[in-house]
C-alpha positions in Angstrom: -102.0 -175.9 -91.5 -100.2 -174.3 -94.3 -99.1 -171.5 -92.0 -97.9 -174.0 -89.3 -95.9 -176.0 -92.0 -94.3 -172.7 -93.3 -93.1 -171.8 -89.8 -91.7 -175.3 -89.2 -89.8 -175.3 -92.6 -88.5 -171.8 -92.0 -87.2 -172.7 -88.5 -85.4 -175.8 -90.0 -83.8 -173.7 -92.6 -82.8 -171.1 -90.1 -81.0 -173.8 -88.2 -79.2 -174.7 -91.6 -78.2 -171.1 -92.0 -76.9 -170.9 -88.4 -74.9 -174.2 -89.0 -73.5 -172.6 -92.4 -75.1 -175.3 -94.5 -77.2 -172.5 -96.3 -76.0 -169.0 -97.0 -79.5 -167.6 -96.8 -83.0 -168.8 -95.7 -85.2 -169.2 -98.9 -88.4 -168.8 -96.8 -88.9 -165.2 -97.1 -92.6 -165.0 -97.9 -94.1 -161.9 -96.1 -96.6 -163.1 -93.5 -96.2 -166.6 -94.7 -96.5 -168.0 -91.2 -99.5 -165.8 -90.1 -102.7 -167.5 -89.3 -106.0 -165.9 -90.2 -108.5 -168.6 -89.2 -112.0 -167.4 -88.9 -113.4 -166.9 -85.4 -115.0 -170.0 -84.0 -118.5 -169.8 -82.6 -119.1 -169.7 -78.8 -122.3 -171.1 -77.2 -124.0 -169.6 -74.2 -124.6 -171.8 -71.3 -128.3 -172.3 -72.3 -127.2 -173.5 -75.7 -124.7 -176.0 -74.2 -127.6 -177.5 -72.1 -129.9 -177.6 -75.0 -127.4 -179.4 -77.1 -126.7 -182.0 -74.4 -130.5 -182.7 -74.4 -130.7 -183.0 -78.3 -128.1 -185.5 -78.6 -128.7 -189.2 -77.6 -128.6 -189.7 -73.8 -125.5 -191.8 -74.2 -123.5 -188.6 -75.2 -125.3 -186.1 -72.9 -122.5 -186.2 -70.1 -119.8 -186.2 -72.8 -121.0 -182.8 -74.1 -121.3 -181.4 -70.7 -117.9 -182.5 -69.5 -116.2 -181.4 -72.7 -117.8 -178.0 -72.6 -117.7 -177.2 -68.9 -114.5 -178.8 -68.3 -112.7 -177.3 -71.3 -111.4 -180.8 -72.4 -110.2 -181.7 -75.8 -111.8 -184.6 -77.7 -108.8 -186.9 -77.2 -108.8 -186.0 -73.5 -112.5 -186.6 -72.7 -112.7 -189.9 -74.7 -109.5 -191.2 -72.8 -111.0 -190.6 -69.3 -111.3 -193.8 -67.3 -113.5 -194.6 -64.3 -110.4 -194.0 -62.1 -110.0 -190.5 -63.4 -113.5 -189.4 -62.4 -114.1 -188.3 -58.8 -117.7 -187.5 -58.4 -117.6 -186.7 -54.6 -114.9 -184.1 -55.4 -116.5 -183.0 -58.6 -113.1 -183.4 -60.4 -111.8 -185.2 -63.6 -108.2 -186.0 -63.8 -106.7 -185.7 -67.2 -103.8 -188.1 -67.5 -103.8 -189.2 -71.1 -105.3 -188.6 -74.5 -106.4 -190.8 -77.4 -105.3 -189.9 -80.9 -106.5 -191.4 -84.3 -103.8 -191.9 -86.7 -104.4 -191.5 -90.5 -104.4 -195.3 -90.8 -107.4 -195.3 -88.5 -105.5 -196.8 -85.6 -106.2 -195.4 -82.1 -103.4 -194.7 -79.7 -103.4 -193.7 -76.1 -100.6 -191.4 -75.0 -99.8 -188.3 -73.0 -101.8 -185.0 -73.4 -100.8 -182.4 -75.9 -98.3 -180.8 -73.6 -96.9 -181.3 -70.1 -99.4 -178.9 -68.8 -102.2 -181.0 -70.3 -101.9 -183.5 -67.3 -104.2 -181.7 -64.8 -107.2 -182.0 -62.6 -110.3 -180.0 -63.7 -113.1 -179.1 -61.3 -116.6 -179.5 -62.7 -119.8 -177.5 -61.8 -122.0 -179.3 -59.5 -125.1 -179.3 -61.7 -123.5 -181.8 -64.2 -122.2 -184.3 -61.6 -125.6 -186.1 -61.4 -125.6 -186.4 -65.1 -122.1 -187.9 -65.1 -123.1 -190.2 -62.3 -126.1 -191.6 -64.3 -123.9 -191.9 -67.3 -121.3 -194.0 -65.7 -123.9 -196.3 -64.2 -125.7 -196.8 -67.6 -123.0 -196.8 -70.1 -119.4 -197.4 -68.6 -118.2 -201.0 -67.9 -117.4 -201.8 -64.3 -113.8 -201.3 -63.2 -111.4 -198.5 -62.5 -109.6 -199.1 -65.9 -112.9 -199.0 -67.9 -113.5 -196.0 -70.2 -115.8 -193.4 -68.8 -117.2 -192.6 -72.4 -116.7 -195.8 -74.3 -118.1 -196.5 -77.9 -120.5 -199.3 -78.4 -118.7 -202.5 -77.2 -116.5 -200.8 -74.7 -113.8 -199.6 -77.1 -112.5 -196.1 -77.4 -115.1 -193.7 -79.1 -114.2 -192.5 -82.6 -115.0 -189.0 -83.6 -116.6 -190.1 -86.9 -118.9 -192.6 -85.1 -119.8 -190.0 -82.5 -120.9 -187.5 -85.2 -123.0 -190.1 -86.9 -124.6 -191.7 -83.8 -125.2 -188.2 -82.2 -126.5 -186.8 -85.6 -124.2 -183.9 -84.6 -124.9 -181.6 -87.6 -128.7 -181.7 -86.9 -128.2 -181.1 -83.1 -126.0 -178.1 -83.5 -128.2 -176.6 -86.1 -131.2 -177.1 -83.9 -129.6 -175.0 -81.1 -128.7 -172.2 -83.6 -125.0 -173.1 -84.1 -124.9 -174.7 -87.6 -121.3 -176.0 -88.4 -120.3 -176.0 -84.8 -117.3 -178.4 -84.3 -116.9 -180.7 -81.1 -113.9 -178.7 -80.4 -115.8 -175.6 -80.2 -117.2 -176.9 -76.9 -113.7 -176.5 -75.4 -113.6 -173.0 -76.9 -116.8 -172.3 -75.2 -115.6 -173.7 -72.0 -112.5 -171.5 -72.0 -114.6 -168.4 -72.8 -117.0 -169.1 -70.0 -114.1 -169.7 -67.6 -112.4 -166.4 -68.5 -115.9 -164.5 -68.0 -115.8 -165.6 -64.4 -112.8 -163.2 -63.8 -110.3 -166.1 -63.3 -106.7 -165.2 -63.2 -104.3 -165.8 -66.1 -102.5 -168.6 -64.2 -105.9 -170.4 -63.3 -107.0 -170.2 -66.8 -103.7 -171.7 -68.1 -104.0 -174.5 -65.6 -107.6 -175.3 -66.5 -107.0 -175.1 -70.2 -103.8 -177.4 -70.0 -101.5 -174.7 -71.6 -98.0 -174.2 -70.8 -98.0 -170.7 -72.6 -100.0 -167.8 -71.5 -100.7 -166.7 -75.1 -104.0 -168.6 -75.5 -105.1 -167.6 -72.0 -104.5 -164.0 -72.7 -106.6 -164.2 -75.7 -109.5 -165.5 -73.8 -109.0 -162.8 -71.3 -109.0 -160.1 -73.9 -112.1 -161.5 -75.5 -114.1 -161.4 -72.3 -114.2 -157.8 -71.3 -117.3 -158.5 -69.5 -115.1 -159.7 -66.5 -113.4 -156.4 -66.4 -116.8 -154.7 -66.1 -117.7 -157.0 -63.3 -114.5 -155.6 -61.5 -115.6 -152.1 -62.1 -119.2 -152.9 -60.8 -117.6 -154.5 -57.8 -115.6 -151.3 -57.0 -118.7 -149.2 -57.4 -120.5 -151.5 -54.9 -118.0 -150.6 -52.3 -118.9 -146.9 -52.2 -121.9 -145.4 -50.4 -124.6 -145.0 -53.1 -125.7 -141.4 -52.3 -122.9 -139.5 -50.5 -120.2 -140.2 -53.1 -122.3 -139.1 -56.0 -123.3 -136.0 -54.2 -119.8 -135.3 -53.2 -118.4 -135.7 -56.7 -121.3 -133.4 -58.0 -120.4 -130.7 -55.4 -116.8 -130.9 -56.3 -117.5 -130.3 -59.9 -119.6 -127.3 -59.0 -116.9 -125.9 -56.9 -114.4 -126.0 -59.8 -110.8 -127.2 -59.5 -109.1 -127.2 -56.3 -105.9 -125.0 -56.2 -102.8 -125.8 -54.1 -103.3 -124.2 -50.6 -107.1 -124.2 -50.8 -108.7 -125.2 -47.5 -105.6 -125.0 -45.6 -106.8 -122.7 -43.1 -110.0 -124.8 -42.4 -107.8 -127.9 -42.0 -105.7 -126.1 -39.3 
């Protein structure tokens, strides 16, 4: 937060310099806008499933959709019945709910223009989502898919308390895990599938490729899958034998083998 504030103030004062209001920008702290936040934890698929089982059943689908759909807290709690297409295995992110410092909840647009998106869900969580909507969501297309008790938008503080979140994440071996880390996990898992940069950006709801590139760089396992896939295209025995014979024969000089070729 300090780094973001510094960058904002520095940009404002740079505008003042450009407009000749200031002769010099006083924001000159070296690396003042650099962020060095600690690396957030990433769950494996089995941990996500276990976590969804350890929280109360009311929140099971919420955890699964947030993780495997890479949704932000404000996006997932803003989903309405009309935003969920079970037959297509898709949720449509059209809005987000934010909580002001006063405690008031406001529904607005997602974080960026790219945040308005449709996200495909893996088939194995669709039945959980179907059961959740039947048991906990009020009828009607405008009803919230993941309401708090009484049908009102779910507050994060109430969720943490009702889900006993700290105990649940500790039980799966991830003490201190934040709810937002489920989105981080989903982004990482998506990158590990070998998805393209453009597809990652669309799924994550980012209009900048910077974040998607970070996830691609973190998941070098996808690159290994490409290498393994290339190896699978080659005959298993003949190629290895040919390479071995080529090494034994030494380097090939220009002109070698021309007579045989003719």
